[in-house]
C-alpha positions, -999 to +999 in steps of 0.1 A: +112+117-050+131+084-050+134+057-077+113+027-067+140+004-080+173+017-067+162+046-043+183+071-063+172+108-061+182+114-097+147+112-111+132+132-140+098+135-156+093+113-186+059+119-202+025+106-192+009+072-190-022+061-208-042+072-178-026+106-179-004+100-148+030+116-147+057+091-156+092+094-141+125+079-151+155+073-130+188+087-144+207+061-124+192+028-134+167+038-162+137+025-143+104+041-153+075+044-128+044+064-119+041+080-085+008+071-070-007+097-046-039+078-039-040+051-014-046+044+023-026+057+052-005+034+074-027+045+103-059+035+086-044+001+077-032-004+113-066+006+127-086-016+103-064-047+109-066-041+147-104-037+145-106-069+124-086-088+150-109-077+178-141-079+158-133-108+134-160-098+109-145-086+076-178-072+063-184-050+094-148-038+094-148-030+056-180-010+060-168+008+091-136+019+074-151+023+039-127-001+022-132-031+000-133-064+018-106-079-004-083-050+005-088-056+042-082-093+038-050-086+018-038-063+046-045-089+072-027-116+052+003-094+047+005-085+084+004-121+093+033-129+069+053-100+084+048-114+119+056-149+109+020-162+112+014-150+147-024-145+146-027-124+178+003-101+174+000-064+166+016-047+137 
C-alpha cells in the first residue's frame, strides 16, 4: 500500500476510525489515511459516461448502472474537465 500523500511504501497500521475502518500512517511524512475498498471500477465509470454521452438521459443511465444520479453527473463533469471541456470526446 502507498501513502496517499507522498506515495511512500513505508506505511503502518495505526488503529481504527470511528466507523471501524483500518487507519494507516505513513512513516515517511506522518500522513494518516483510511484505505477505501468500496467504490466503482474505472470500467464502470467509463461505460456509464459513454452511455450518458450517447443517451443523454441521466435518470436512465443511473438506473441502468445502479448508481446515484449525482455520482454520474460528477463523473461526467470531471471527465469534461480532464478533456478541457470537449463535450464529445471520450475518456
